[in-house]
LUMVEX-280847 format. One line per 8 residues: number of its first residue (from 1); their letters; for each residue x, y, z of N, C-alpha, C. Coordinates in steps of 0.05 Angstrom, whole numbers, plus 5000, padded with zeros to 4 digits. Example, Ala and Ser with C-alpha at 12.3 -4.5 7.8 and 13.67 -1.06 7.14 Angstrom:
<sites>
1) AS) 5264/4886/5156/5246/4910/5156/5264/4934/5156 | 5257/4955/5142/5273/4979/5143/5258/5001/5157
</sites>
This chain:
<sites>
1) MRKAVPLA) 2080/7019/1112/2096/7041/1103/2092/7066/1120 | 2067/7072/1126/2061/7096/1142/2071/7094/1171 | 2076/7070/1180/2087/7066/1207/2118/7065/1206 | 2128/7052/1185/2157/7048/1184/2172/7074/1178 | 2162/7090/1159/2176/7114/1151/2180/7134/1174 | 2159/7141/1189/2163/7159/1212/2184/7148/1232 | 2183/7122/1237/2203/7111/1255/2231/7113/1244 | 2234/7110/1218/2260/7112/1205/2272/7140/1208
9) SKLSSFAS) 2255/7160/1208/2265/7187/1210/2267/7197/1239 | 2256/7182/1257/2256/7191/1285/2276/7175/1302 | 2278/7149/1299/2296/7133/1315/2325/7136/1305 | 2343/7126/1321/2372/7131/1315/2382/7118/1290 | 2369/7097/1281/2379/7082/1258/2357/7067/1244 | 2362/7058/1220/2342/7041/1206/2338/7014/1220 | 2360/7004/1232/2357/6979/1246/2338/6982/1270 | 2340/7004/1284/2322/7009/1307/2293/7011/1297
17) AADSVNET) 2290/7024/1274/2263/7027/1263/2252/7000/1255 | 2268/6983/1243/2259/6956/1235/2252/6940/1260 | 2268/6941/1281/2262/6927/1306/2235/6936/1318 | 2231/6963/1317/2206/6974/1328/2182/6964/1312 | 2184/6964/1285/2162/6954/1268/2157/6925/1274 | 2178/6910/1276/2174/6881/1282/2160/6876/1309 | 2168/6892/1329/2157/6887/1355/2128/6897/1358 | 2122/6920/1346/2096/6932/1351/2075/6923/1331
25) LDVNLNSK) 2084/6917/1306/2064/6910/1285/2066/6881/1277 | 2086/6867/1287/2090/6839/1280/2093/6836/1250 | 2107/6855/1238/2114/6855/1210/2144/6852/1207 | 2152/6832/1193/2181/6827/1191/2194/6843/1168 | 2206/6865/1176/2221/6882/1157/2249/6884/1166 | 2268/6879/1148/2296/6883/1156/2304/6912/1152 | 2327/6920/1162/2335/6948/1162/2338/6959/1134 | 2347/6942/1115/2351/6952/1088/2324/6958/1075
33) RVERLAER) 2304/6942/1081/2277/6948/1070/2267/6974/1081 | 2271/6978/1107/2262/7004/1119/2277/7027/1107 | 2303/7024/1102/2319/7045/1090/2308/7052/1062 | 2302/7032/1046/2291/7037/1019/2264/7050/1020 | 2247/7042/1038/2221/7055/1041/2224/7084/1048 | 2242/7090/1067/2246/7117/1076/2257/7135/1054 | 2277/7124/1039/2288/7140/1017/2267/7144/0995 | 2251/7124/0989/2230/7127/0969/2210/7149/0976
41) IGLERVAE) 2200/7148/1001/2180/7168/1009/2193/7195/1013 | 2217/7195/1024/2231/7220/1027/2236/7235/1001 | 2243/7220/0980/2248/7232/0954/2221/7242/0942 | 2199/7228/0948/2173/7238/0939/2167/7265/0952 | 2174/7268/0977/2170/7293/0991/2189/7315/0980 | 2213/7307/0974/2232/7326/0962/2221/7336/0935 | 2210/7318/0919/2198/7326/0893/2175/7345/0898 | 2158/7340/0917/2137/7359/0924/2147/7386/0932
49) RDAGVAEW) 2167/7385/0949/2180/7411/0958/2191/7427/0935 | 2206/7413/0918/2218/7427/0895/2197/7438/0876 | 2175/7423/0872/2154/7432/0855/2141/7457/0867 | 2138/7457/0893/2127/7481/0907/2145/7505/0904 | 2171/7501/0906/2190/7523/0902/2188/7534/0873 | 2187/7516/0854/2185/7524/0826/2160/7540/0821 | 2138/7531/0833/2113/7546/0830/2114/7573/0843 | 2127/7574/0866/2130/7600/0880/2147/7620/0863
57) KTLPLVEK) 2167/7610/0850/2185/7627/0835/2170/7640/0811 | 2149/7627/0801/2135/7638/0779/2114/7659/0787 | 2109/7662/0813/2089/7681/0822/2098/7710/0817 | 2080/7728/0810/2087/7756/0809/2095/7766/0836 | 2112/7787/0837/2122/7797/0862/2100/7806/0881 | 2079/7818/0869/2057/7827/0886/2043/7804/0901 | 2043/7780/0889/2031/7757/0903/2051/7746/0924 | 2076/7748/0919/2096/7739/0938/2096/7756/0963
65) LAAPKGVK) 2087/7781/0961/2088/7799/0984/2062/7798/1000 | 2045/7779/0994/2020/7776/1009/2016/7746/1016 | 2000/7741/1036/1995/7713/1043/1978/7700/1021 | 1982/7674/1017/1966/7659/0997/1936/7661/1004 | 1919/7659/0984/1891/7660/0988/1882/7637/1006 | 1866/7644/1026/1856/7624/1044/1874/7619/1068 | 1897/7632/1069/1916/7628/1091/1916/7653/1109 | 1910/7650/1134/1910/7672/1153/1939/7679/1161
73) APAVVVVS) 1947/7703/1157/1974/7711/1163/1978/7713/1193 | 2000/7702/1203/2006/7704/1232/2013/7733/1239 | 2012/7740/1264/2018/7767/1273/2048/7772/1274 | 2063/7754/1286/2092/7757/1290/2106/7732/1280 | 2126/7734/1262/2140/7711/1252/2170/7716/1253 | 2184/7693/1254/2213/7694/1254/2224/7672/1236 | 2242/7679/1219/2257/7659/1202/2286/7658/1212 | 2296/7634/1217/2323/7632/1228/2338/7609/1214
81) PDGGRIQR) 2359/7615/1199/2375/7594/1186/2400/7587/1202 | 2411/7563/1198/2436/7555/1209/2446/7531/1194 | 2468/7520/1203/2480/7497/1189/2488/7475/1208 | 2487/7451/1198/2497/7427/1212/2516/7412/1194 | 2524/7388/1202/2543/7373/1186/2535/7343/1187 | 2537/7330/1164/2534/7301/1163/2557/7290/1146 | 2561/7264/1147/2582/7251/1131/2570/7239/1106 | 2584/7243/1084/2575/7232/1058/2593/7209/1050
89) CDLPDDAK) 2581/7189/1036/2596/7166/1027/2601/7167/0997 | 2592/7188/0984/2594/7190/0955/2610/7214/0945 | 2627/7225/0963/2644/7247/0955/2668/7238/0938 | 2680/7255/0923/2703/7247/0906/2726/7237/0924 | 2743/7220/0912/2765/7209/0927/2784/7230/0937 | 2786/7253/0923/2805/7273/0932/2793/7293/0951 | 2768/7288/0961/2756/7305/0981/2772/7306/1006 | 2774/7329/1019/2790/7331/1043/2777/7318/1067
97) SHWCEVKV) 2750/7315/1066/2736/7304/1089/2710/7292/1079 | 2699/7273/1095/2673/7262/1089/2650/7281/1099 | 2657/7300/1115/2637/7317/1127/2628/7339/1107 | 2603/7344/1106/2592/7365/1088/2570/7380/1103 | 2565/7404/1094/2546/7421/1108/2517/7414/1102 | 2500/7417/1122/2471/7415/1119/2459/7442/1126 | 2441/7451/1110/2427/7477/1116/2401/7470/1129 | 2395/7485/1151/2371/7480/1166/2358/7508/1172
105) GALMELEA) 2332/7509/1170/2317/7533/1175/2293/7528/1193 | 2289/7546/1212/2265/7545/1229/2247/7568/1222 | 2221/7563/1217/2202/7583/1211/2181/7583/1233 | 2179/7605/1248/2164/7605/1273/2144/7628/1274 | 2120/7621/1285/2101/7642/1293/2104/7646/1323 | 2106/7672/1331/2109/7679/1359/2084/7692/1369 | 2080/7689/1395/2058/7703/1408/2064/7733/1407 | 2043/7748/1400/2047/7777/1397/2050/7791/1424
113) TSYTEDPC) 2073/7802/1429/2079/7817/1453/2095/7841/1446 | 2092/7863/1461/2108/7887/1457/2107/7903/1483 | 2126/7921/1485/2129/7936/1510/2133/7966/1503 | 2126/7983/1521/2128/8012/1517/2158/8020/1519 | 2174/8003/1532/2202/8009/1535/2217/7982/1536 | 2244/7983/1536/2260/7959/1538/2254/7944/1563 | 2244/7919/1562/2237/7904/1586/2261/7894/1602 | 2285/7896/1591/2309/7887/1605/2333/7905/1597
121) PEVPDKFL) 2334/7929/1607/2354/7948/1599/2382/7942/1610 | 2384/7927/1632/2410/7921/1643/2419/7893/1634 | 2444/7890/1627/2455/7865/1618/2453/7844/1640 | 2442/7821/1635/2439/7800/1655/2466/7792/1667 | 2465/7784/1692/2490/7777/1707/2505/7754/1693 | 2490/7735/1681/2504/7712/1670/2523/7720/1648 | 2518/7742/1634/2536/7751/1613/2560/7766/1624 | 2561/7770/1650/2583/7784/1663/2601/7764/1678
129) DLAKMEQV) 2594/7739/1677/2610/7718/1690/2633/7711/1671 | 2657/7720/1677/2680/7717/1659/2687/7688/1654 | 2686/7671/1675/2693/7643/1671/2674/7629/1652 | 2648/7634/1655/2628/7621/1638/2629/7633/1609 | 2634/7659/1607/2635/7670/1580/2660/7662/1565 | 2682/7656/1580/2705/7645/1567/2699/7617/1556 | 2684/7602/1572/2676/7575/1564/2658/7576/1539 | 2639/7595/1539/2621/7598/1516/2637/7605/1491
137) TREIKSAV) 2656/7624/1495/2672/7633/1472/2689/7610/1461 | 2701/7594/1478/2717/7571/1468/2699/7551/1454 | 2675/7546/1464/2657/7526/1453/2648/7534/1425 | 2640/7560/1421/2631/7569/1395/2654/7573/1376 | 2676/7585/1386/2700/7588/1369/2718/7564/1373 | 2709/7541/1363/2722/7516/1368/2750/7515/1356 | 2756/7533/1337/2782/7532/1324/2804/7544/1342 | 2796/7557/1364/2815/7569/1382/2828/7548/1399
145) PKGTPFER) 2855/7544/1397/2868/7523/1413/2867/7529/1443 | 2872/7509/1459/2873/7513/1488/2894/7532/1495 | 2888/7551/1513/2907/7570/1523/2909/7595/1506 | 2894/7597/1484/2894/7620/1467/2866/7626/1458 | 2858/7651/1454/2875/7675/1454/2879/7687/1481 | 2875/7671/1502/2877/7682/1529/2902/7673/1543 | 2925/7671/1528/2949/7660/1539/2960/7675/1563 | 2953/7700/1565/2963/7716/1588/2942/7718/1610
153) VETTPSIT) 2920/7704/1608/2900/7704/1628/2908/7686/1651 | 2907/7696/1676/2914/7681/1699/2889/7668/1710 | 2887/7642/1710/2864/7628/1720/2871/7605/1739 | 2852/7595/1753/2856/7572/1770/2834/7552/1763 | 2839/7526/1768/2819/7505/1761/2792/7509/1774 | 2791/7523/1796/2766/7527/1811/2748/7547/1798 | 2758/7564/1780/2741/7585/1770/2738/7584/1740 | 2751/7565/1727/2748/7563/1698/2750/7534/1689
161) MSAENATD) 2743/7529/1665/2743/7502/1654/2760/7501/1629 | 2772/7479/1624/2788/7476/1600/2770/7473/1575 | 2782/7477/1552/2766/7475/1527/2756/7446/1524 | 2771/7426/1534/2763/7399/1530/2737/7392/1546 | 2733/7407/1569/2710/7401/1585/2686/7418/1578 | 2689/7436/1559/2667/7453/1551/2646/7436/1536 | 2621/7440/1540/2600/7425/1527/2579/7444/1515 | 2561/7432/1500/2539/7448/1489/2522/7460/1511
169) DVVAAARE) 2522/7448/1535/2504/7457/1556/2510/7486/1564 | 2535/7494/1565/2541/7521/1573/2532/7541/1553 | 2533/7534/1527/2523/7552/1506/2493/7553/1507 | 2480/7530/1511/2451/7530/1513/2442/7547/1537 | 2456/7546/1559/2449/7562/1583/2451/7591/1577 | 2472/7599/1561/2475/7627/1554/2452/7637/1537 | 2441/7618/1521/2419/7626/1503/2392/7624/1516 | 2390/7616/1541/2364/7614/1554/2352/7642/1555
177) PVVANPPQ) 2325/7643/1558/2311/7669/1558/2325/7690/1576 | 2328/7714/1565/2342/7735/1580/2323/7757/1590 | 2298/7754/1585/2278/7773/1595/2257/7757/1611 | 2242/7772/1628/2223/7758/1646/2202/7743/1631 | 2192/7755/1609/2171/7743/1593/2180/7740/1564 | 2196/7720/1558/2206/7717/1531/2184/7711/1511 | 2187/7718/1486/2167/7712/1465/2162/7682/1463 | 2137/7674/1463/2131/7645/1462/2126/7637/1433
185) VLFRDVTA) 2137/7614/1426/2134/7602/1400/2107/7587/1399 | 2090/7595/1380/2064/7582/1377/2066/7558/1359 | 2081/7560/1338/2087/7536/1321/2114/7540/1307 | 2126/7518/1300/2151/7518/1285/2150/7498/1262 | 2158/7507/1238/2162/7489/1216/2192/7489/1209 | 2201/7467/1197/2229/7464/1193/2235/7457/1163 | 2256/7468/1153/2267/7462/1126/2296/7453/1129 | 2303/7432/1115/2331/7422/1116/2339/7410/1089
193) TLADSETF) 2364/7415/1081/2372/7406/1055/2403/7405/1053 | 2412/7390/1033/2441/7389/1027/2447/7409/1004 | 2427/7422/0994/2431/7440/0971/2448/7464/0978 | 2456/7479/0957/2472/7503/0961/2456/7525/0974 | 2469/7546/0983/2457/7567/0999/2435/7581/0983 | 2439/7586/0958/2419/7600/0942/2393/7584/0940 | 2396/7558/0935/2373/7540/0933/2359/7538/0960 | 2374/7536/0981/2363/7535/1008/2347/7560/1014
201) GQQLAAHA) 2358/7583/1006/2344/7608/1011/2317/7609/0997 | 2316/7598/0973/2290/7597/0959/2271/7578/0972 | 2281/7556/0982/2264/7537/0997/2252/7551/1022 | 2269/7565/1036/2260/7580/1060/2238/7600/1053 | 2244/7616/1032/2225/7637/1024/2198/7625/1015 | 2200/7603/0999/2175/7591/0990/2159/7579/1013 | 2173/7566/1032/2160/7555/1055/2147/7577/1072 | 2161/7599/1076/2151/7621/1092/2126/7633/1078
209) WLLGFAGA) 2127/7636/1052/2104/7646/1038/2080/7628/1041 | 2084/7602/1038/2062/7583/1040/2049/7584/1068 | 2064/7591/1088/2053/7593/1116/2040/7620/1121 | 2041/7638/1101/2029/7664/1104/2046/7685/1117 | 2073/7679/1119/2090/7698/1133/2092/7725/1120 | 2088/7726/1094/2090/7751/1079/2070/7772/1089 | 2047/7763/1099/2027/7781/1109/2028/7788/1138 | 2049/7778/1152/2051/7783/1181/2056/7812/1187
217) LKKAFIGD) 2046/7821/1210/2050/7849/1218/2079/7855/1226 | 2091/7834/1238/2119/7838/1247/2135/7814/1239 | 2157/7819/1225/2174/7797/1214/2203/7801/1222 | 2216/7780/1229/2245/7782/1237/2260/7759/1224 | 2286/7764/1219/2304/7744/1209/2329/7744/1227 | 2334/7722/1240/2356/7721/1260/2376/7699/1253 | 2401/7706/1256/2422/7686/1250/2449/7695/1260 | 2469/7678/1258/2496/7686/1265/2508/7704/1242
225) GGNSNWGI) 2533/7710/1244/2545/7728/1225/2554/7716/1199 | 2546/7691/1193/2555/7678/1168/2546/7693/1143 | 2563/7695/1124/2557/7709/1099/2533/7695/1085 | 2532/7669/1086/2510/7655/1072/2483/7662/1084 | 2482/7665/1110/2456/7673/1123/2447/7700/1113 | 2465/7719/1113/2457/7746/1106/2454/7750/1076 | 2467/7732/1060/2461/7731/1032/2433/7723/1026 | 2423/7703/1041/2395/7694/1039/2377/7717/1047
233) YEREFKHQ) 2384/7730/1069/2367/7753/1077/2365/7774/1056 | 2388/7782/1044/2388/7803/1024/2372/7795/0999 | 2374/7770/0991/2361/7761/0967/2331/7756/0970 | 2323/7744/0993/2296/7734/0995/2278/7748/1016 | 2290/7761/1036/2273/7770/1058/2275/7800/1064 | 2296/7813/1055/2299/7842/1061/2276/7858/1049 | 2270/7852/1023/2249/7868/1010/2221/7863/1021 | 2218/7842/1037/2193/7836/1050/2190/7850/1077
241) GYIPILDF) 2210/7865/1085/2208/7880/1110/2215/7865/1135 | 2230/7843/1132/2240/7828/1155/2261/7844/1170 | 2259/7845/1196/2279/7858/1213/2303/7840/1217 | 2327/7848/1209/2351/7831/1212/2362/7833/1241 | 2367/7810/1253/2378/7809/1280/2402/7790/1281 | 2424/7800/1291/2448/7784/1295/2445/7769/1322 | 2450/7743/1322/2450/7728/1347/2468/7741/1368 | 2457/7748/1391/2472/7762/1411/2496/7746/1421
249) IHALTYVF) 2493/7720/1423/2515/7703/1434/2539/7703/1416 | 2534/7702/1389/2557/7703/1371/2571/7730/1373 | 2556/7752/1376/2568/7778/1380/2585/7778/1406 | 2574/7766/1427/2588/7765/1453/2615/7751/1450 | 2617/7729/1436/2642/7715/1434/2663/7732/1420 | 2656/7747/1400/2675/7765/1387/2685/7787/1406 | 2666/7798/1421/2673/7820/1440/2691/7809/1462 | 2684/7785/1473/2700/7774/1494/2729/7768/1484
257) AAAMAGRS) 2731/7756/1461/2758/7749/1450/2774/7774/1446 | 2763/7795/1436/2777/7820/1431/2785/7834/1457 | 2767/7833/1477/2773/7846/1502/2796/7832/1516 | 2798/7806/1514/2818/7790/1529/2844/7787/1513 | 2844/7793/1487/2868/7788/1471/2891/7805/1480 | 2913/7792/1489/2937/7805/1497/2935/7819/1524 | 2914/7813/1539/2910/7826/1565/2908/7805/1587 | 2912/7813/1612/2907/7795/1635/2877/7793/1639
265) REEGGVFY) 2869/7773/1655/2840/7771/1661/2829/7796/1674 | 2844/7807/1693/2834/7831/1707/2831/7855/1688 | 2851/7860/1672/2850/7882/1653/2829/7877/1631 | 2830/7853/1619/2811/7847/1598/2782/7846/1608 | 2778/7837/1633/2751/7835/1644/2738/7862/1645 | 2753/7883/1652/2742/7910/1653/2732/7919/1626 | 2748/7914/1605/2739/7921/1578/2715/7905/1569 | 2716/7879/1575/2694/7862/1566/2667/7871/1579
273) VRWITWVW) 2667/7876/1605/2642/7884/1618/2632/7910/1606 | 2649/7929/1601/2641/7954/1590/2630/7950/1562 | 2645/7935/1545/2637/7931/1518/2611/7915/1515 | 2608/7894/1530/2584/7878/1527/2559/7892/1538 | 2563/7910/1557/2541/7927/1567/2532/7946/1545 | 2551/7958/1531/2545/7975/1508/2530/7960/1486 | 2540/7936/1480/2527/7920/1459/2498/7914/1468 | 2494/7906/1493/2467/7899/1503/2449/7923/1501
281) QGEVVRVI) 2460/7947/1505/2444/7971/1505/2442/7985/1478 | 2452/7971/1457/2450/7981/1430/2470/8003/1423 | 2491/8006/1438/2511/8027/1433/2536/8014/1421 | 2533/7999/1400/2555/7985/1388/2576/8004/1377 | 2568/8028/1369/2586/8047/1357/2608/8055/1377 | 2602/8054/1403/2622/8060/1424/2642/8038/1426 | 2633/8013/1423/2652/7991/1423/2670/7992/1399 | 2659/7998/1376/2675/8000/1352/2696/8021/1355
289) AELAQRAV) 2690/8044/1367/2709/8066/1371/2732/8057/1389 | 2727/8043/1411/2748/8034/1428/2764/8011/1415 | 2751/7994/1400/2765/7973/1386/2784/7985/1365 | 2775/8006/1351/2792/8019/1332/2817/8030/1345 | 2814/8042/1369/2837/8052/1383/2855/8030/1392 | 2844/8007/1401/2860/7984/1409/2875/7973/1385 | 2863/7973/1361/2876/7963/1337/2900/7981/1330 | 2898/8007/1335/2920/8025/1330/2943/8019/1349
297) ELGAPPPD) 2936/8014/1375/2956/8008/1395/2972/7983/1388 | 2958/7963/1379/2971/7937/1373/2985/7937/1347 | 2975/7953/1328/2986/7953/1301/2971/7933/1283 | 2974/7936/1257/2961/7918/1238/2973/7890/1240 | 2956/7870/1237/2967/7842/1237/2984/7837/1212 | 3007/7824/1215/3023/7818/1191/3010/7797/1174 | 3018/7794/1149/3005/7774/1131/3006/7746/1142 | 3027/7739/1158/3029/7712/1169/3019/7709/1197
305) ATETDPRQ) 3002/7728/1206/2991/7727/1233/2973/7703/1237 | 2976/7690/1260/2959/7667/1266/2932/7677/1275 | 2913/7658/1277/2886/7665/1286/2886/7673/1315 | 2906/7666/1330/2907/7672/1359/2924/7697/1365 | 2935/7709/1344/2950/7734/1348/2930/7756/1357 | 2936/7770/1380/2918/7791/1389/2911/7812/1368 | 2931/7818/1351/2926/7838/1329/2905/7827/1310 | 2906/7801/1304/2887/7789/1286/2860/7788/1298
313) IVAKTLTY) 2858/7780/1324/2833/7778/1338/2818/7805/1338 | 2833/7826/1346/2821/7852/1347/2812/7862/1320 | 2829/7858/1300/2822/7867/1273/2797/7852/1263 | 2795/7826/1267/2771/7811/1258/2746/7820/1273 | 2749/7825/1299/2725/7834/1314/2716/7862/1305 | 2736/7879/1299/2729/7906/1290/2713/7904/1264 | 2723/7888/1245/2709/7884/1220/2681/7872/1224 | 2680/7852/1241/2654/7838/1247/2633/7857/1257
321) LTNQQSRM) 2640/7872/1278/2621/7891/1290/2613/7913/1271 | 2633/7922/1255/2627/7944/1236/2606/7934/1215 | 2610/7910/1206/2592/7899/1185/2565/7892/1197 | 2564/7885/1223/2539/7875/1234/2524/7895/1251 | 2534/7920/1254/2522/7938/1273/2493/7945/1267 | 2485/7945/1242/2457/7951/1235/2438/7929/1244 | 2449/7906/1252/2432/7883/1261/2435/7879/1291 | 2444/7900/1306/2450/7896/1334/2435/7917/1352
329) NYPSYRQA) 2411/7925/1343/2395/7944/1359/2378/7928/1379 | 2392/7915/1398/2378/7896/1416/2356/7909/1433 | 2359/7933/1444/2337/7944/1459/2311/7946/1443 | 2314/7954/1417/2290/7956/1400/2277/7929/1396 | 2294/7908/1392/2283/7881/1388/2269/7871/1413 | 2280/7875/1436/2267/7866/1461/2241/7881/1465 | 2241/7907/1459/2217/7923/1462/2195/7913/1444 | 2202/7903/1420/2183/7894/1401/2174/7865/1406
337) GLPITSSH) 2185/7853/1427/2178/7825/1434/2190/7805/1415 | 2214/7811/1404/2228/7793/1386/2252/7780/1401 | 2259/7756/1393/2283/7743/1405/2309/7756/1396 | 2329/7753/1413/2355/7764/1405/2377/7742/1404 | 2369/7717/1409/2388/7695/1406/2376/7675/1387 | 2393/7658/1376/2384/7638/1357/2380/7611/1370 | 2369/7612/1395/2366/7587/1410/2348/7567/1396 | 2327/7576/1383/2308/7558/1370/2320/7543/1347
345) IESTVKQI) 2335/7557/1330/2347/7543/1307/2370/7525/1317 | 2384/7533/1338/2405/7516/1349/2394/7490/1359 | 2372/7491/1373/2359/7466/1383/2348/7449/1360 | 2339/7463/1339/2329/7449/1315/2351/7433/1301 | 2374/7446/1298/2397/7433/1286/2405/7409/1303 | 2405/7412/1329/2412/7389/1346/2392/7366/1342 | 2367/7372/1338/2347/7351/1333/2352/7337/1306 | 2360/7353/1286/2367/7341/1261/2392/7323/1264
353) NQRLKGSE) 2411/7333/1279/2436/7318/1282/2432/7291/1297 | 2412/7291/1315/2407/7267/1331/2401/7243/1312 | 2389/7248/1289/2383/7227/1271/2404/7222/1249 | 2416/7243/1239/2433/7241/1216/2463/7243/1221 | 2471/7254/1243/2499/7259/1248/2511/7237/1266 | 2534/7227/1259/2547/7207/1276/2572/7197/1262 | 2592/7190/1277/2617/7181/1265/2614/7156/1248 | 2592/7140/1254/2588/7115/1239/2566/7118/1218
361) KFWSESGG) 2556/7142/1214/2534/7146/1195/2544/7160/1170 | 2540/7147/1147/2548/7159/1121/2524/7158/1103 | 2520/7180/1088/2497/7183/1071/2504/7189/1042 | 2489/7178/1024/2491/7186/0996/2476/7213/0993 | 2479/7226/0971/2465/7252/0967/2435/7248/0967 | 2425/7227/0953/2396/7223/0952/2386/7213/0979 | 2400/7195/0991/2391/7185/1017/2392/7206/1039 | 2413/7222/1039/2414/7244/1059/2392/7264/1055
369) EALLQLRA) 2388/7272/1030/2367/7292/1024/2339/7281/1032 | 2334/7256/1026/2309/7243/1033/2304/7243/1063 | 2324/7235/1078/2321/7234/1107/2319/7262/1120 | 2334/7281/1108/2332/7308/1118/2304/7319/1115 | 2292/7313/1092/2265/7323/1087/2245/7309/1107 | 2248/7283/1110/2230/7269/1129/2233/7279/1157 | 2258/7283/1165/2263/7292/1193/2252/7321/1196 | 2256/7338/1176/2245/7365/1178/2214/7364/1179
377) DQLSDTAP) 2202/7347/1164/2172/7344/1165/2164/7335/1192 | 2178/7317/1204/2171/7306/1230/2173/7327/1252 | 2192/7346/1249/2196/7367/1269/2178/7391/1264 | 2162/7391/1243/2145/7413/1236/2118/7410/1250 | 2109/7431/1263/2084/7430/1278/2060/7429/1260 | 2062/7437/1235/2040/7435/1217/2035/7407/1206 | 2051/7388/1214/2047/7360/1207/2043/7356/1177 | 2063/7363/1161/2059/7361/1131/2056/7332/1122
385) MLLFWIRR) 2066/7313/1137/2064/7285/1128/2035/7275/1128 | 2018/7285/1145/1990/7276/1146/1977/7283/1119 | 1981/7307/1109/1969/7314/1083/1983/7299/1061 | 2009/7294/1064/2023/7279/1043/2011/7252/1038 | 2005/7237/1060/1994/7210/1057/1966/7211/1044 | 1951/7232/1050/1924/7235/1037/1928/7240/1007 | 1946/7258/1000/1950/7264/0972/1961/7239/0958 | 1978/7225/0971/1990/7201/0958/1969/7180/0953
393) AQRATGTR) 1950/7176/0971/1929/7157/0967/1910/7166/0945 | 1906/7192/0943/1888/7202/0921/1901/7199/0894 | 1927/7200/0893/1941/7197/0867/1943/7168/0858 | 1940/7149/0877/1943/7121/0871/1921/7112/0852 | 1929/7097/0831/1910/7087/0811/1902/7058/0815 | 1918/7044/0831/1912/7016/0834/1922/6999/0811 | 1936/7011/0792/1947/6996/0769/1977/6999/0768 | 1990/6981/0755/2019/6982/0752/2026/7005/0733
401) TYTRKPNA) 2051/7015/0736/2060/7036/0719/2076/7026/0695 | 2076/7000/0691/2091/6989/0668/2073/6968/0655 | 2080/6961/0630/2065/6941/0615/2080/6915/0614 | 2067/6893/0620/2080/6867/0620/2087/6860/0591 | 2112/6851/0588/2121/6843/0561/2108/6816/0553 | 2102/6812/0528/2091/6786/0518/2110/6764/0524 | 2099/6741/0530/2116/6717/0534/2126/6707/0507 | 2152/6707/0504/2164/6700/0478/2160/6670/0471
409) TAA) 2156/6654/0492/2153/6625/0486/2124/6617/0483 | 2106/6635/0485/2077/6628/0484/2071/6620/0455 | 2052/6601/0453/2044/6591/0427/2029/6612/0411
</sites>
C-alpha cells in the first residue's frame, strides 16, 4: 500500500502505477485495485485535513495570529491561490460541461532578502516586445478570437504568431525572474480541493497557520484578479497583515489589450510601452487617467457590445486597474524581496494537471478529492505522507472493526 499509493498519485494513470508495482515489487495488482487503495488512503487524508480545519476554526483569534507552539515561524512567506480544471463523471445530466474547477494553493517560505531601493527600476526589455506580449495576451485571454481585439493591427508572419500556435511556454517565459537575484523558495506546501471557494480559503488559512506563517515577519498574498482569490484574502489573510500583490502578467495583458484596442500596431505600441512602464514603476494612477480619457473618446459600450469591442475592452481594463491599483505597488514589492508574478502557483497547477487533467480522465467527487489530496501531499516539501503512515500504523489495532455473525446452521 505504501508503494502503490504514491505511484498512483504520481504516474499518469492507475494502470501505469499497477504496472510499476508489478515490475518493481513483483506484486500482482490490477489497476482497479490500485485505484481503490488510492481513493481509500486519499479519503483518510481528506478526513485528517478537514479535522485540522475544524480544530483551527475553534481557536481563539489571538492563537490564530501566532505560530503554533513548538513551530518556528519562517521569516518571509507567500500564499498564492489559483484554479485548474478536471472532468467529472458524476455531474447532473443537464450540466453544460463535464469540466469543473479545482482550487489549488501554494504556501511558500522564501529566503529573506531586501534592498535599500528598487533592484529593477526599469521595465525589462522582454515586456516591451510587442509580438511576444501579444502572444502572452492571447494565451491568457483565451476567450479572445483570432484577429481580435487587434483587428486593425498590421502584422507579418515573421514577427508575430497566431493564437493557435501560442503555447504555455511563452507565458512561462514572461513569468521568469525579472530581477537579478529573485527571491528563492526554501520550501513549498500545496493544498488542492474540489470544494467551494470559502471552504478552500479556510483550508489555506489552516494550513498556513500549521506551518507557522502567522508569526512570519513578512507575509504576502499573490494572485490574479479573480474575485474568489481576493475574497479569500479579505476573509482569511488581510487581518493577519499579508501584503496583497496582483500578478504582474495578468495586469500586463489588460494593459496590452486596452492599448491596442481600435489602434494600429504602431499607435497602440506607443501607448502600451508608456502604460506598462508606469505600471512597472508603480504609477498606475497615470494609466487609469489616460484610460479614462480613452474611454471618453470611444464612448460607453452599448449593452450588446461584444467582448472584442474596443469600447468594452477599454471599459473593462479601466474597471480592472481601478479595483486592483492598491495591489500594484511593484517597486515596493521588489524592494522587499517579494515576487510580483504568480509563477510558482502556475507551475504547481500544471503539476496537479499532469496527473488529473486529460480528455480521457473522468473523476467522481470522492475519487477526485482523494487524488487531489494525495497529489498535493506529494508536491509538498514537508512530506506530510511520511507522518501520515506513522500515525496510521499507531492507530491500527490489529483487530477487525466488525463482529462476525453467528452461523445460523450451527448445532
